[in-house]
C-alpha positions as CSV (number, residue, x, y, z in Angstrom):
1,X,-36.7,-273.6,36.7
2,X,-39.5,-271.9,38.4
3,X,-42.6,-270.1,37.3
4,X,-42.4,-266.5,38.2
5,X,-43.9,-263.1,37.3
6,X,-42.1,-260.0,36.0
7,X,-42.6,-258.5,39.5
8,X,-40.8,-261.4,41.1
9,X,-38.1,-261.3,38.5
10,X,-37.5,-257.6,39.2
11,X,-37.2,-258.3,43.0
12,X,-34.8,-261.2,42.3
13,X,-32.7,-259.0,40.1
14,X,-32.6,-256.3,42.7
15,X,-31.5,-258.9,45.3
16,X,-28.8,-260.3,43.1
17,X,-27.5,-256.7,42.3
18,X,-27.5,-255.9,46.0
19,X,-25.5,-259.1,46.8
20,X,-23.0,-258.3,44.1
21,X,-22.6,-254.7,45.3
22,X,-22.1,-255.9,48.9
23,X,-19.4,-258.3,47.7
24,X,-17.7,-255.5,45.8
25,X,-17.9,-253.2,48.8
26,X,-16.3,-255.9,51.0
27,X,-13.6,-256.5,48.5
28,X,-12.8,-252.8,48.3
29,X,-12.2,-252.8,52.1
30,X,-9.9,-255.8,52.1
31,X,-8.1,-255.9,48.7
32,X,-5.5,-253.4,50.0
33,X,-4.5,-252.5,53.5
34,X,-2.1,-250.1,55.3
35,X,0.4,-251.2,57.8
36,X,3.0,-249.1,59.7
37,X,6.6,-249.9,59.0
38,X,7.1,-251.2,62.6
39,X,4.0,-253.5,62.4
40,X,4.2,-257.2,61.4
41,X,2.4,-257.0,58.0
42,X,1.0,-260.5,58.4
43,X,-0.6,-259.8,61.7
44,X,-2.7,-256.9,60.3
45,X,-3.4,-258.5,56.9
46,X,-7.3,-258.8,56.4
47,X,-8.6,-262.1,55.2
48,X,-9.1,-262.0,51.4
49,X,-9.3,-264.7,48.8
50,X,-8.9,-263.1,45.4
51,X,-10.0,-266.1,43.4
52,X,-13.0,-266.9,45.5
53,X,-14.2,-263.3,45.3
54,X,-13.7,-263.2,41.5
55,X,-15.6,-266.6,41.2
56,X,-18.5,-265.2,43.3
57,X,-18.7,-262.0,41.2
58,X,-18.7,-264.1,38.0
59,X,-21.5,-266.2,39.4
60,X,-23.6,-263.2,40.4
61,X,-23.0,-261.6,36.9
62,X,-24.1,-264.7,35.1
63,X,-27.3,-265.1,37.2
64,X,-28.1,-261.4,36.6
65,X,-27.4,-261.7,32.9
66,X,-29.5,-264.9,32.5
67,X,-32.4,-263.5,34.5
68,X,-32.4,-260.2,32.6
69,X,-32.3,-262.1,29.3
70,X,-35.2,-264.3,30.3
71,X,-37.2,-261.3,31.4
72,X,-36.3,-259.4,28.1
73,X,-37.5,-262.4,26.1
74,X,-40.7,-262.5,28.0
75,X,-41.2,-258.8,27.6
76,X,-40.6,-258.9,23.9
77,X,-43.0,-261.8,23.3
78,X,-45.9,-261.5,25.7
79,X,-48.7,-259.4,24.2
80,X,-51.0,-257.4,26.4
81,X,-54.4,-258.2,24.8
82,X,-56.2,-254.8,25.5
83,X,-53.5,-252.9,23.6
84,X,-52.2,-255.6,21.2
85,X,-48.7,-254.6,22.2
86,X,-45.8,-256.6,23.8
87,X,-44.6,-255.5,27.3
88,X,-41.5,-253.9,25.8
89,X,-43.7,-251.9,23.4
90,X,-45.8,-250.8,26.4
91,X,-42.7,-249.7,28.2
92,X,-42.1,-247.3,25.3
93,X,-45.8,-246.4,24.9
94,X,-46.4,-245.3,28.5
95,X,-43.7,-242.6,28.5
96,X,-45.0,-241.4,25.2
97,X,-48.5,-241.1,26.7
98,X,-47.0,-239.4,29.8
99,X,-45.2,-236.8,27.6
100,X,-48.3,-236.2,25.5
101,X,-50.4,-235.8,28.7
102,X,-47.9,-233.2,30.0
103,X,-48.0,-231.3,26.7
104,X,-51.8,-231.3,26.5
105,X,-52.0,-230.2,30.2
106,X,-50.1,-227.0,29.2
107,X,-52.3,-226.4,26.2
108,X,-55.6,-226.9,28.1
109,X,-54.5,-224.5,30.8
110,X,-53.9,-221.6,28.4
111,X,-56.3,-218.7,28.1
112,X,-57.6,-217.8,24.6
113,X,-55.8,-214.5,24.9
114,X,-52.9,-213.9,27.3
115,X,-50.9,-210.7,27.8
116,X,-47.2,-211.2,27.1
117,X,-44.9,-209.9,29.8
118,X,-42.4,-207.5,28.3
119,X,-38.8,-208.5,28.7
120,X,-37.4,-205.3,27.2
121,X,-38.1,-203.1,30.2
122,X,-40.8,-200.6,31.1
123,X,-40.1,-198.2,28.2
124,X,-42.0,-200.5,25.8
125,X,-45.3,-198.8,24.6
126,X,-46.6,-201.9,22.8
127,X,-48.9,-204.3,24.5
128,X,-48.7,-207.8,23.0
129,X,-50.9,-210.8,23.4
130,X,-50.5,-214.5,22.8
131,X,-53.5,-216.1,21.2
132,X,-54.3,-219.8,21.3
133,X,-54.4,-221.1,17.8
134,X,-56.6,-224.0,18.7
135,X,-59.8,-224.7,20.6
136,X,-58.9,-225.0,24.2
137,X,-61.9,-227.3,24.8
138,X,-60.4,-229.7,22.2
139,X,-57.1,-229.7,24.2
140,X,-59.1,-230.4,27.3
141,X,-60.9,-233.4,25.6
142,X,-57.6,-234.7,24.3
143,X,-56.0,-234.4,27.7
144,X,-58.8,-236.4,29.3
145,X,-58.6,-239.1,26.6
146,X,-54.8,-239.4,26.9
147,X,-55.0,-239.4,30.7
148,X,-57.6,-242.2,30.6
149,X,-55.6,-244.2,28.1
150,X,-52.4,-243.8,30.2
151,X,-54.2,-245.1,33.3
152,X,-55.6,-248.1,31.4
153,X,-52.1,-248.8,30.0
154,X,-50.5,-248.6,33.4
155,X,-53.1,-250.9,34.9
156,X,-52.8,-253.4,32.1
157,X,-49.0,-253.5,32.5
158,X,-49.2,-253.8,36.2
159,X,-51.7,-256.7,35.8
160,X,-49.4,-258.5,33.4
161,X,-46.3,-257.9,35.6
162,X,-48.0,-259.3,38.7
163,X,-50.1,-262.2,37.2
164,X,-48.6,-263.6,34.1
165,X,-46.1,-266.5,34.8
166,X,-43.1,-267.5,32.8
167,X,-40.2,-269.9,33.4
168,X,-36.9,-268.6,34.8
169,X,-33.9,-270.1,36.5
170,X,-33.8,-268.4,39.9
171,X,-31.9,-270.6,42.4
């Protein structure tokens, strides 16, 4: 067992997945082979140990599964004090704030009255306008508040991911 951060765990998971993927790619190249009828099949057979490969894949999968579980347990129990939310809640909250920020950005950029572009052709004699049914200044204030809250949440999560230690089996 070692003391690690979420950032280290993520790097270790990436490394394990890359190693597993490399083993699968090697296996794909050697698990079957082609030989001409006039060739001696044994002389062109690539080296491949089915059982050793399967055992290695099983080992990688177990390490990945265990480390992900440990990370998930940490994420669901460690509370980020400034937000009184666990990391897994923050991982939901940040995309929610991002979505709200995008929506408010559209609202704050509207004009109080905007001419609607006619889609029915040039023969339309009616000029239509879209009117903002809210105070644009309030949308601007809300945008700034959400933007600030998002930045604070991202910084708090980054700090937790790079400084808070937990025990994990990473050999």
